[in-house]
MIDREN-592972 format. One record per residue (C-alpha): residue in one letter; y, x, z. Coordinates in steps of 0.001 Angstrom, whole numbers, plus 524288, in hexadecimal, padded with zeros to 5 digits. Layout:
aYXZ...
END
This chain:
x43D6C8AE2FC2633x432D18B3E9C2EB5x424AE8B03BC2CE0x41ECE8A6E7C36FEx417788ACE3C4254x408C58ABD7C4225x404178A360C4D86x3F7ED8ABEEC4E3Ex3FFF18B86AC4EFBx3FB148BBC2C5C99x3ED178B931C609Ex3ECD58B1B6C6D96x3E1F88BAD3C721Ax3E9C88C6E8C6E56x3E7F78D0B6C7939x3F64D8D4CAC797Dx3F54C8D61CC8846x3EBEF8E16FC8603x3F5A48E9E8C7EB1x3FA6E8F408C887Ex408788F42CC838Ex4125F8E997C809Ax420468E7E3C7C00x426A98DF0BC85E9x41E058D419C8AF2x410F38CEF0C8655x417248C72DC7B36x421D08D075C7683x419A68D79BC6C60x414D18CADFC6694x4229F8C549C6619x4276F8D183C5F30x41C7C8D02AC5539x420018C1DCC530Dx42DEC8C5FEC4FB7x429B18D085C4617x42C538C826C3A07x4398D8C303C3E46x4409C8BA13C47C8x439038AF4DC4E91x43C4F8A378C56A4x4366B8A199C6418x42D80896C4C5F06x428A389F88C53FDx424B98A9FCC5DCEx41CC589FFEC6572x4137589E20C59D7x40C4A8AB3CC5A35x40F208ACFDC68C2x408B18A015C6C29x404348A483C79ABx411B58A845C7E8Cx419B189E95C8674x427B289B77C82AEx42C5C8A199C8F5Ax425318AE6CC8D0Ex429688AEFAC7EC3x437838AD13C8308x436338B7D2C8D49x42FF48C11BC837Ex43A5F8BE7AC7937x4452F8C0D3C832Bx43EF78CD9FC876Dx43D6D8D222C7944x44BA88CEA1C76B8x4500E8D5AEC8315x4486C8E1D9C7EF6x44E9E8E1C8C716Bx442548DE6AC69AEx446C28D117C64C2x453698C9DDC6286x455578BB65C6555x45E358B412C5BEFx4632D8A63FC5E1Fx4662289EF2C5181x46F608936EC5323x46DF688D94C459Cx46845885D5C3F27x460A3882CFC4B86x4613E88B3FC57A8x455AF89471C58B0x452748A1DBC5E12x44B728ACD2C56F8x445C28B982C5BE2x4456C8C5ADC536Dx4412F8D3C0C551Fx44BA58DE0EC5694x449B98EB63C505Ax444CC8F003C5DA0x43AED8E4DCC5E0Cx436D58E771C500Ax4343A8F5A8C53ADx4293F8F0CEC5C93x421568EA96C518Dx41A4E8F712C4D71x4177F8FA4CC5BA9x411D48ECB4C5DF5x4097E8EDD6C51B2x4045F8FB02C566Ex401798F563C63F3x3FA258E9E4C5DF0x3F2388F2FCC5528x3EEFA8FB92C60DAx3EAFB8EFC4C6916x3E2418EA86C5E3Fx3DB9F8F7DBC5CFBx3D9328F875C6BAAx3D6AA8EA0EC6E4Bx3C8BA8EBBDC7343x3CCEA8F67AC7CA6x3D8598EE68C819Bx3CFA88E287C83CBx3C55A8EAE1C8AB7x3CFA58F0A6C93C9x3D5658E338C9692x3C80E8DD3FC9948x3C4828E887CA25Ax3D0138E511CAB0Bx3CF618D656CA965x3C13B8D23BCAB1Ex3BD6F8C46CCA6F6x3BCE88BFDACB531x3CBCD8C0A0CB666x3D4218B44FCB51Ax3D5B48AE83CA794x3E4288B239CA6E1x3E0CA8BECCC9FADx3E1798BD0DC90EDx3D49B8BB42C89BAx3D36D8C699C804Dx3C9558C666C75DAx3C4AF8D131C6D35x3C7228CF30C5ECEx3BB4B8CB38C56E4x3B7AE8D74AC4F0Dx3AA838D257C4A42x3AF4C8CEF5C3C96
END
């Protein structure tokens, strides 16, 4: 039995759009991390990925399956349900994603500065609101 996913796993203000490299689409790295501890149902993935729509989650899962990073298994009994699980290829990305996250955290201020330099506050509100972490404590 896998442990339940933490609903606070991903900060809604996480500046993942600032990281200059990605595996797949915007959500792929987060989906892979959600599957690190074992198979998950679609509804379980929606908990930590609360800002993703069902349509986009479905598209991301299909792309990850197509690329060989996850496998989709349909269980007929006792009640029909579908689970997603990392393949060995998908699991091989976990260390890379951890390294990318560590790098992004170390360079967060620089990434935010660069983003703000090209997206001044007068632009439309469709750009994500990034905030610097509180380091005063």
